[in-house]
N, C-alpha and C positions, 0 to 999 in steps of 0.2 A: 196330466197337467200340461198345458201348452207352454211353449217358450215364453209367450207374452205373460201368462199368469205367473210363471216362475220369476220372471223379471220383476213384475209388480210386487210380488211377495218379498223377494230379497231386497229390492231397492227401498221399499217402504221401511223395512226393519233396519237396514243399514243407515239410511238417512236419519231416521229417528234416533238411532244410537249415536251417530255423529253429532247431532244437535245437542243431545244430552251431555256428551263429552265436552263440546265447546262451551256449554253453559258452566260446566265444572271448571274449565280453564278460567272463565270470568270470575269465579269465586276466589281465585288466587289474588285478586286485586285488593283484598282486605289487608291493609298495612298493619292492622292490629295483630295479625297472625303470621304475616309473611314479610320478608324483606327482599326487594328486587330492584334492579336498575332499569333505566330506560333502554339500555342496550339489551337486557334480557327480554324485555317486552318486544322490541323490534325483531329480535332473533326468533322468538316464538311465532309472532304473526307473519313474519317473512316466510318461515318454513310452512306455516299453514297455507298461505297464498300459493307458494310453490307447489305444494302437494295438490291443491285444488286445480292449478293450471295443468299439472301432469295428468290428473284424472280426467279433466275435461278434454285434453288433447287425445286421450285414448279413444274417446267417442268419435273423434274426427279423423282418425287414421286406422288403417287396417293393421298396422304393426302395433302390437301390444307389448310394451316394455314395463316391467315392474322395477321400482326402485327398492332395493333391499336394505338400504342404509337406515339405521335407527336414529331418531332425534335425541340430542342431549344438549344441555346448556354448558357443559364443560368444554 
């Protein structure tokens, strides 16, 4: 398997998994089942934007840095 084929296989699976997880986050908007504040929503989407920025930046730089911190609303 070539590097390109491996990239395509892994990228396709990981992007589809990320899309599914983002859709599940959207399911949390149902106020019948969940209680949340606007601050919670801003924190969630701010973190998602930040992680997308970091991931995108990795493609633009030779230096690959991983952020090990886990997200929490607490």
